[in-house]
N, C-alpha and C positions, 0 to 999 in steps of 0.2 A: 479801372486804373486812371488816376488823376493825371492830367498832362501838366500839373503844377507841383510835382513832387520836389521837396526842398533839395537844392543840390548845389555843390560847389566845384569848381575846377581848381586843381592844385598845379600851378605853373612856376617857371623860373626863368631867369635871364639866360641861363645856359644849362647844358648837361652838366652833372655833377655838383649842382647847388644843393641837393637833398630832397629832391621831389619824392623819390620813392619812400624815404624814411618818414617824411610828414605825411604822405597820402596813406600809406599802409598803417602808420600809427594812428592817424586821425580815424580811419576805418575801424580799427580795433577798439580805439576809445570810445567811439560812439557805440559800437556794438556792445562793449562792457556796460554802458549806461541803459542798455535794454533796447536800443533801437534795431530795427530790420534795416540793415545798410546794404545799399547796392552799389558794388564796386565796378569801376570802369576805367579803361586805359585808352588814350588817344594813340592811334598809330597801330602798326602791325605787330608790335612786341608781344611774345608769348610768355615771357618769364615773370615779368611784373603781375600779371593777373594770378599766377600761382600764389604769390605772397599775399595778394588781395583776398583770394579765396580762403587762405588760412586765417586772415583777419576778420572775416565777416561770416564763414559758413555758407557762402553762396558763390556760384561760378563767376570768376572774374571775365569780364567781357570787354571787346575792343570796340572802338568808335573810330572808323578809319573812313574819311571822306573822299580818299583816292581809291581805296580798294572797292568801297560799297557805293561811292557816289555821295554828295551832299544830302540828297533827298532821303537817305536811309538812316542817317545819324540820328534824327529825332526818333523815328519809329523803333529803331534798334535800342536806343537808350530806353525808351518807355517799356519794351519787352523786358529788358533786364531788370528794370525797377518795379516790375509788377509786385505788388504786395509789400513794397518797402516804404520806410517813413523817411528816409534821407539817403542821398546819393553822393559819393565822392568819386570825382573824376580825375585820375592822374594824367597829367600833360605829357608831352614828348619834346625832347630837346629844349631850345629856348622858346618862349611864348609865341613868337612870330615866324619860327622856322617851319617851313612846309615842304611839300614836293619839290625838288629842284627845278627851277625854271617855270613853276606854276603858281607864282605869287603866294597867297595865302593859303591855297589849297592844302588841306589835310595838317594844318598847323593847329596848335593848341588854341590860339586865338580864333581860328575858323570855327573850331568845334564849340568854343564857348560861345560864339555869336549864334551858331546854329541851335544851341541848347538855350540860349538867353540866360545864361548861368554867371553868376558873379565869380570873378577870379581871385584867388589868394597867391600872392607871389612870395615864393621862397627864395630869399636872398643869401648867398654865402658871404658873410660878413667878416670872414676871417682877416682880411688884409685892407680894410678901410674903416673909416668913420664917417665924417660930414659927408664924404663923396656918396654915401648911400642914398642921400636925398636925391642927388641929381639922377642917379641910375634909376631909382623908383619913379621919379617923376618923368623921366623920359618914357618908361615903359607904360605908365599909366595914362599918358597923354598921347601916344603915338597913333592909336585908333580910338576915336571917341565912341565906336560901338562896342569896344571891349571894356567892361566895367571892372576895374581893379579895386576890390572892396577892402583889401588889407594886406598886410605884410607879415610873413614869419621869418624872423631873422635866425639864421642858422650859424652854427660854429662861432658863436660869441665867446670871447675869451675870459671876461672878467665882468664884475659888477660895473666897474668904471667904463669898461668898453660899451656894455649896454646903455649906460646913461648917456654917452656921446651919441650913439646911434639913435636913441629915442629922441634926443634933442633935435637932431638934424631932421628925422622924419616928421617932426611936429610942423615944421616949415614946408614940407611937402604935401601936407594934408591927407596923408594916407595912414590910417590906424594901424598900430603894431598889435597884431592878434596873438603873438606868441614870440618867446625867445628860447632857443635851444642852444645848449652848450655841447661841446665835443664830448662824445660818449662812445668809447671804443666798442662796446658790446652790440651797438646798434648796427655797426658796419656789416655788409654782407659780401662774401667772397665773390670775386669775379674771375673770368678767364677769357679765352679769345673771343668769345661772342657776347660778353657782358656777364651779368650775374648768374651764379650757379643756380640752376632750377630747383625749386622745393622738393620735387621728387628724389633729388639726389642728396639732400641734406636732412630731411624728415625732422628728427628731434631738434637739430641745431636750427633749423627754420623756424619751428614752433618758438623757440627761445629767443630768436632775433625778433620775430614779430612781437612777442611779449614785451621786449625791451623797447621796441619802437613805440608800442602803445604807452608804457610808462613815461617815456620821455615827452611825448606829446602832451599826455594828460597832465604832467607836471609843469610843462613850459608853455601851454597854450591856453587861451580863454576859450574853453569848449562852448560856454554858453554864448559868447560873442559870435563864435563861428557857425553855431546852429542858427543864430538870429539872422547872420548873413545869408545863410543857405535858404532861409525861408523868404528872402526877397526877391528870389528867382519867380518869375512869372510863368504863365503857360508856355509849353514849348511852341515855337512859332509854326504857323502853316496848318493848324488844326490837325497835327499828326496823330494817328491812331498807332497803337503798338503793333510792331512786325509780328507776324505769326508765321511759323514754319509751314503751316497747313495751308497757306494761300498762294495759289489756288488749290483747293481741296483735291486730293487724289481720291477717285471712286473706282473701285476695281469694276472691271467690265467682262472679265472672263474668270471662269472657274479656277485656272491656274494662278490667278492673281490674289485669290483669298488667302493663300498660304504666305506666311512671312519669311522671306529669305534671310538666312542669317549673315550678317555682314561683319566680319572680323576686324577690329580696329586696334592697331598696335599701340600699346602704352608702356607703362614702366619707366625707369630712369632714362632709357636709351631714346625714347620717343615721347617727349613731353609737349610738344607742339601741335596744338589743335585748337580750333575755335569751337566754343560750346554750341554754336548754332549748326555746325556740321552734322553733329550727332542728332540734333532735334530735326534737322531736315531729313536725314536717313530714316528716322523713325517716322516722321510724318508722311514719307513716300511709301511706308508700308514694311520697312526692314526690322528685323530684330537685330539689334547692336550687341556684340559680344567683344568685351575688351580682353586682350590677352598681353602678356609681356615676353617679348622675344629673348630676353636674357634668362628666363626661367622655364617657361612653357616649351615643352618638346613636341607639342602637337597643335595644330590649330584648332580653334572651337569646334565641337561637334556640328556637323551640317553646314560648315562654312561654304557659302555660296559666292562670296565676294571678299575682297581684302582691301583695307585702306590703311596705307602706311604713312603717316605724316612726318613732321620735322622733328629735330632733336639733336642728339649728340652721339651718334654711333661711333665717331672717331675716338671718343673716350672709352667706349666699351668694345672696342674692335675684337680684342681678344675673347671675351665672353660670347659675343655674338657668332664669331667664328666657331667657337668651340661647341655651340648648340647645333651640331650637324643635323639631328633628326628634324629640327624645326626648319633649318635651311632647305632641306630636301623636300619638306611638306610644302613650303612656299613655292619652290620650283615646279613641283608636281601641279599644284593649284594653277599656277600660270601656264604650264604646259597644256592644261586641260581647256584653256580658253576662257576660264572664269574671269570675271572682271577684277582687275587689280589697279588701284589709284595709288601713286606714291609721289610724295613731294620732298625734295631736297634730301633729308636723311633717309626716307624711304628710297629714293633713287639710289643712293649709295649701297644700301642693303641689298638692292636687286642686282648690283654689279657682280662681276666675276670675283673681284677682290677689292679690298680697301686696304690701303697701306701694306700691301703683299700678303694680306691673310684672306682666305677665301671667305666669299659672301654667298648669296643665293644662287648666282650664276644665271639669273633669268635674262639678264642683258649681257650682250658682247662688249663689255666696257670694263675699264679699270679705274678706280678712284683713289685719290691720295690727298693728304694734308698738304697745303702750300702756305707760304707766308703772306699771300696777297688776299685781302679782304674784298669779296664782291658784295656790294650793298647798293640797293635802291630800288624804286619802283619800277615797274615794267608795264608797258601796254602791249598786249599780246592778242594773237588771233589764232584760232585753231587751224592748223595746216590741212588737217583731213579729218574724216570721221573718227571717233573714238568712243570709248564706253562713257566718257565724260561730257563730250560735246561734239556737235555736227560741225562740219567743215565751215570756216567763216565765223564761227561764234567768237565774239570779241570779249575779253576778260582783261582785268587789271591784276597784276601780281606784284610780289615783292621778292626780291633775292637777299639773302644774307647767310654767307658761308666763307669759309676759308679752306675749301677743297676744290679739286678740278677732276672731272671725268672725261676720259678719253676713249673713244671719240665723244664729243659733246652732244651728238644728236645720231639717230639712227636712219636707217633708209626711209622711214616714214617719221619725221620729227612731230613733237608734240605740239609745239607752238612756233609762230613767226613772231618775233620780237620787233616792234615798230619803233621808229625814233631815228636819230642822226646816224646810228650804226646798226641798220637792219640786220638780223641774223635769225637762224632757226636754232632751236634747242630741245632737248629731250627726245622720248622714245615712245612711239606707238607700234606695238607688235601684238597681234591677236587680241586678247582682252587687256592688254597691259598699257596703261598711261603712266609714264614716268617723267618727271621734270623737276628742275631746281626751283621753279616758280611756286611760292605760297599764293594760294588765292583763298578769297573768301565767298564761300557758296552763296551767302545771302544775296549777293549782288545778282546772282544768276541761278535761282532755285532749281531751274530745269536740270542743272549739273546732277543733283541728287537723285531726282525723279528718274533721269535717263540711266543712272549708275544701278539704281534698284531694279528698274525694268530689266537691264542686261543680266542682273543676278537671277531673276526669275526665269528667264529664257536661254540662259547659256548651258 
C-alpha cells in the first residue's frame, strides 16, 4: 500500500455549503471513470459514509482526530485506501471548526494537515459575487499549512453570476475547479439528526447519488481535480496502515479455537456503526452475524454476544415494539449474563419503554424523545469493570441525540464523563454495557478483544 495515494479533502466555509453533494458526487464520478475510490469522512458522522459507500462500492470510513487521536488518522486512512487509486475525504462543518475548546483538533483543516492533502473549498455563492474573493482569500491564507488548491462554486444562479464570480476569484489566485447550479433532485431529505440514512431510502438514495455524480461530472473539471489529488505527498510520519489484527490474537486454550457468534444489530433502525468495529471483532476471533430487529424474530443461531449500535429507533418504535419475540430473546440473552454492548440507540432499545411503547426491558429505565439536542465530544473513563473495559480505561466518545433516559445511569454507571461538569452515565449490569456515548474501538483495540473473550467464557 503506497502512502502517497492521490487524495483530496472537500471542505467548506460552513455547514450547508454543499460538501456532501460535491464529495459524494465526486466519488461517484471518479468511480464511473473506472477508478477504485476510497471514501472518507472527517468527524464522527455515520450517515454521510452510507452515501459514500453507495457512490464507491466500498465501506465509508471516518477519520476523527478526537475519538482516535491524531496519530491514528494517517494509519486509518491508509487502511481504508488499500488497493485504491484515489481517495476523497469529505470534511465536517466549516474548514477550521473542530472540537469545542480544543483549537484545531478534529477539524477538517487538522485532518488535511495530518494527511498532507490538498483542500478543495466548496462555496455557497448564492448571495454574493465579488465578495467571494475575500471569503476564499481569507480561508486560503488563514493557516499556511493548509493548502487550498481550488474552489467549487455551488448554487450559482446564472451565466452572468458565474462570470462575476470567476472574475473576482482570478484576483484571489485560487483556481475555480467547478461550478454547480441549483438542482432540486440532488438534495437529500433531512430530519432531527441530519440526513436520512441510506438504509431508509434505498432506491431514492441510489437516485440521489446518481444525480450528484451527474451534476459534478457536468459542472466540475474532473481532470484538474485528479491532477490536484496527485500533488499529495506521502502521508507524514512514515505511517503504516492500521490493522485490526495488531497486536495479533493467538488462541492459547482449546476453548478459544471456536469462534463465538457476535450478533450485530442492523437494518434501517440501527445504521450507526464504524466499519473497524466489525473488523476488530473478526480479528479477535468472533464470527459476526448481522440481524434486523425490525424483521428478525430470533437472534442469529448460536449468539454468544450482542452489539447494538446507534441509529433511529425512535422512528421505528412501533415496529420494534411489535416484534415481541425478538425483544424477549434479547432480554433472555442479557439475563443469561452474555455480553451485550449498546450505544445510544441500543441503549434506548434495552430500556423498559421508548415513548411509552415496550422495548426489551433489560434496563430499569424509560426513554423518550425531547426537543433538546445533546451534541458534542466527551472525555470518559470506565467507572468499573465491564465486558468492554477495565475500570479506569479512558476513552473518548461522542453524543448526538434528542432523547432522554430516566434515570440516566444505573447503580453501576458505564462511564464517568470528565470536564467542566463531571457526571456519570450509562449502565453496567451483569454482561450489559449500555451508554449514550458512541466510541471508536480502533482507539482502544482491547475493547473488542475483551468483548470476544467474554463471549467465549460467559
